[in-house]
C-alpha positions in Angstrom: 0.1 -14.6 25.7 1.3 -14.7 29.3 2.3 -11.4 31.1 5.3 -12.0 33.2 6.6 -8.5 34.0 5.4 -4.9 34.3 7.6 -1.8 34.8 7.0 1.9 34.8 4.8 4.8 35.7 1.2 5.6 34.8 2.1 9.2 34.0 5.1 8.4 31.8 5.4 4.9 30.3 4.9 1.3 31.1 6.9 -1.6 29.7 5.5 -5.1 29.6 7.4 -8.3 29.3 5.3 -11.3 28.1 5.7 -14.8 26.9 4.2 -15.8 23.5 4.7 -19.2 21.9 7.2 -19.9 24.6 9.4 -16.9 23.7 10.0 -13.5 25.5 8.6 -10.3 24.0 8.3 -6.8 25.3 6.0 -3.9 24.4 5.4 -0.4 25.7 2.6 2.2 26.2 3.7 5.7 26.7 2.6 9.3 27.2 4.5 12.5 26.3 4.0 14.7 29.4 2.3 17.1 29.8 0.1 15.9 26.9 -2.8 13.9 28.3 -3.7 10.4 27.0 -6.8 11.6 25.3 -4.6 13.9 23.1 -1.7 11.5 22.5 -1.1 7.8 23.3 1.7 5.8 21.9 2.0 2.0 21.8 5.4 0.5 20.9 5.4 -3.1 19.9 8.0 -5.8 19.0 8.0 -7.4 15.6 10.7 -10.0 16.4 11.9 -12.2 19.3 15.2 -10.2 19.6 16.7 -9.0 16.3 19.2 -10.4 13.7 20.7 -7.0 12.8 23.0 -6.5 15.8 23.3 -2.7 15.8 26.1 -1.5 18.1 23.8 0.4 20.5 20.8 -1.9 20.7 20.4 -4.7 23.2 17.6 -6.2 21.2 20.3 -7.7 19.0 21.8 -9.9 21.7 19.8 -12.8 20.3 17.2 -13.6 17.6 14.6 -16.4 17.8 12.5 -15.5 14.7 9.6 -13.3 13.7 6.5 -12.6 15.8 3.3 -13.7 14.0 0.6 -11.3 13.0 -1.5 -12.9 15.8 1.3 -12.2 18.3 1.7 -8.6 17.3 -2.1 -8.1 17.6 -2.0 -9.6 21.0 0.6 -7.0 22.1 -1.7 -4.3 20.8 -4.9 -5.9 22.2 -3.4 -6.2 25.7 -2.7 -2.5 26.0 -5.9 -1.3 24.3 -8.2 -3.5 26.3 -6.5 -2.4 29.6 -7.5 1.2 28.8 -10.5 0.9 26.4 -12.2 -2.5 26.8 -14.7 -1.8 24.0 -12.0 -1.3 21.4 -13.0 2.3 20.8 -10.0 4.6 21.3 -11.0 8.3 21.7 -7.5 9.6 21.3 -6.6 12.5 18.9 -3.2 11.0 18.0 -3.1 7.2 18.6 0.3 6.0 17.4 1.3 2.4 17.0 5.0 2.2 16.5 6.6 -1.0 15.1 9.8 0.0 16.8 10.6 -1.9 19.9 12.5 -5.2 19.3 13.2 -6.3 15.8 13.6 -4.9 12.2 10.0 -4.6 11.0 10.8 -4.7 7.2 12.2 -8.2 7.6 8.8 -9.5 8.9 6.2 -9.5 6.2 3.5 -10.2 8.8 3.8 -6.5 9.9 2.0 -5.7 6.6 -0.8 -8.0 7.5 -1.2 -6.3 10.8 -1.3 -2.9 9.1 -4.2 -4.0 6.9 -6.1 -5.3 10.0 -5.8 -2.4 12.3 -8.4 0.0 10.7 -10.9 -2.8 10.6 -10.3 -4.1 14.2 -10.4 -0.8 16.1 -12.5 2.3 16.2 -9.7 4.8 16.4 -10.1 8.3 15.0 -6.5 9.2 15.5 -4.8 5.9 14.4 -1.4 6.5 13.0 1.0 3.5 12.5 4.7 4.2 12.5 7.5 2.1 11.0 11.1 2.6 12.0 13.7 0.9 9.9 17.4 0.9 9.1 16.4 -0.1 5.5 18.1 -3.5 5.3 18.7 -5.4 2.1 15.9 -7.8 1.7 13.3 -5.3 2.8 12.6 -4.0 -0.7 9.4 -5.9 -1.3 8.1 -5.0 2.1 8.7 -1.3 1.6 7.2 -1.3 -1.9 4.0 -2.9 -0.6 4.0 -0.5 2.3 3.6 2.4 -0.1 0.4 0.8 -1.4 -0.9 0.2 2.1 -0.1 3.7 3.2 -1.8 5.3 0.2 -4.9 3.1 0.5 -5.5 2.9 4.2 -3.5 5.7 5.8 -3.6 8.7 3.4 -3.4 12.4 4.3 -0.6 12.2 6.8 -1.9 9.3 8.9 1.3 7.2 8.5 4.8 7.9 9.8 8.0 6.4 8.3 11.4 6.8 9.9 14.8 5.8 8.6 17.3 5.3 11.3 20.5 6.3 9.5 22.8 7.5 12.4 25.6 8.8 10.3 26.3 10.4 6.9 29.4 8.3 6.4 28.6 5.0 4.8 31.5 3.1 6.4 30.4 4.3 9.8 26.8 3.4 9.1 27.8 -0.1 8.2 30.0 -0.4 11.3 27.1 0.8 13.6 24.4 -1.3 11.9 25.1 -3.8 9.1 26.8 -3.9 5.7 23.6 -5.4 4.3 21.5 -2.2 4.2 20.6 0.5 1.7 22.9 3.4 1.0 21.6 6.9 1.8 21.2 7.4 -1.9 18.9 4.4 -2.2 16.9 5.6 0.8 16.5 9.0 -0.9 15.4 7.4 -4.1 12.8 5.4 -2.3 11.6 8.5 -0.5 10.7 10.1 -3.8 8.4 7.2 -4.6 6.9 7.2 -1.1 6.1 10.9 -0.6 2.8 12.3 -2.0 1.0 15.5 -1.3 -0.5 15.5 2.1 1.9 12.8 3.5 3.6 13.3 6.8 7.3 14.1 6.2 9.7 11.2 6.5 11.9 11.2 9.6 15.7 10.8 9.3 16.9 9.8 12.7 20.4 10.1 14.1 21.4 8.6 17.4 24.3 10.9 18.1 27.5 9.6 19.6 30.4 11.9 20.6 32.4 11.1 17.5 29.5 10.6 15.0 30.2 11.7 11.4 27.1 13.8 10.6 27.5 16.2 7.7 24.3 18.2 7.1 25.6 19.2 3.6 25.5 15.5 2.6 21.9 15.3 3.7 20.9 18.4 1.8 22.4 17.0 -1.4 20.3 13.9 -1.2 17.1 14.8 0.7 14.4 17.4 0.1 13.7 19.5 3.2 10.0 19.7 2.3 9.8 15.9 2.4 12.0 15.1 5.4 12.7 16.3 8.9 15.7 15.6 11.1 15.5 13.9 14.5 18.5 13.8 16.7 18.5 11.5 19.7 21.0 10.5 22.5 22.7 7.2 22.4 21.0 5.4 25.2 23.3 3.7 27.7 22.4 0.2 26.8 24.7 -2.7 27.6 25.8 -2.9 24.0 26.5 0.8 23.8 28.6 0.7 26.9 30.5 -2.4 25.7 31.1 -0.8 22.4 32.2 2.5 24.0 29.6 4.6 22.3 29.2 7.8 24.4 26.2 10.0 23.7 27.0 13.3 22.1 23.7 14.6 23.4 23.6 15.2 27.1 21.5 17.0 29.7 23.9 19.9 29.5 23.8 20.6 25.8 20.2 20.0 24.8 19.2 23.7 25.1 21.7 24.6 22.3 23.0 21.8 20.1 24.9 23.3 17.1 24.0 20.4 14.8 20.3 21.3 15.1 21.1 24.9 13.9 23.3 23.6 11.0 20.4 21.6 9.7 17.9 24.4 10.1 20.2 26.8 8.1 19.9 24.3 5.2 16.1 24.5 5.3 15.4 21.4 7.4 13.1 21.2 10.4 15.4 19.6 13.1 14.9 18.8 16.7 16.4 16.8 19.6 14.1 14.1 20.7 14.4 12.6 24.1 12.2 10.9 26.7 12.8 11.7 30.4 16.5 11.6 31.4 15.7 9.6 34.6 14.6 6.7 32.4 18.2 6.3 31.2 19.4 6.3 34.7 17.1 3.4 35.5 18.5 1.6 32.4 15.3 0.3 30.8 16.3 0.9 27.2 15.3 -0.8 23.9 15.4 -4.5 24.2 17.3 -4.5 27.5 14.5 -5.8 29.8 13.7 -8.8 27.6 17.3 -9.6 27.3 18.0 -9.3 31.0 14.9 -11.2 31.9 15.9 -14.0 29.5 19.3 -14.1 31.1 17.8 -14.2 34.6 19.2 -10.7 35.5 15.9 -9.0 36.3 12.8 -9.9 38.1 9.2 -8.5 38.3 9.4 -5.1 39.9 8.4 -1.4 39.4 10.8 0.8 37.3 10.8 3.2 34.4 11.0 2.5 30.8 12.7 4.4 28.0 10.6 5.5 25.0 11.6 6.7 21.6 9.1 9.4 20.5 8.3 10.3 16.9 8.1 14.0 17.5 6.2 15.4 14.5 
């Protein structure tokens, strides 16, 4: 793997652009100020060269050149770990590896292989893998096997699963993401098989646009508040979001009181707005954007910020 770009700040997040097997990938290490690295350190890796899904708000879907191999994903992780902890021992209380940068992880079966290797490869007391998915059709076998891996290797709340659902209206969900994905009902049915005593609650993530259709009553009918929590995030100003005229419903001005949070809480859900630093959006280094811009010759090697997508719980 050849490093070709590095962007960011040591006290916030650093995005790396690299070339592997002749293709561009990107990965991130981040902090959550004011929490120090020894308390929480997050690695966010790509699972694909681009993404085939093509969500309306994500620049990673500008192209798709296949899945990253298990070896390639481990190289992303190795690079960031060895830069901080050359001996492979990670003395971090909460060490999260998120398969959430570029690509839909459930469409790459090699992610499962990586999950099996991680506990053997690193001495990491706080290791917590995180899978973020839209639950595409075709990911059924992956997610069924993921239950077994979670139960065997990451029990007692040491694994985090997120479904990015974005709307409670099925037509809007299909417009934003793809028609080839699970319904909310199917996600809820899977969650019942996934969740066991001691597990970390499943995250339901909404990227909130100004005109999003989000009805907490629909979520309450399908999902158990003791097994799920609600994460609301802004729609980042990616090139695709701008082109598709998706304006964020969450802004600097309304984060202190956002009525939707209170509506979910009244129905028994833990709910929160999850954002990184606002100045990161102003720089424009959002999900998939740097690899896409680098590939198109629109960005060179320089210092900047990078946007992160934190799993809050």
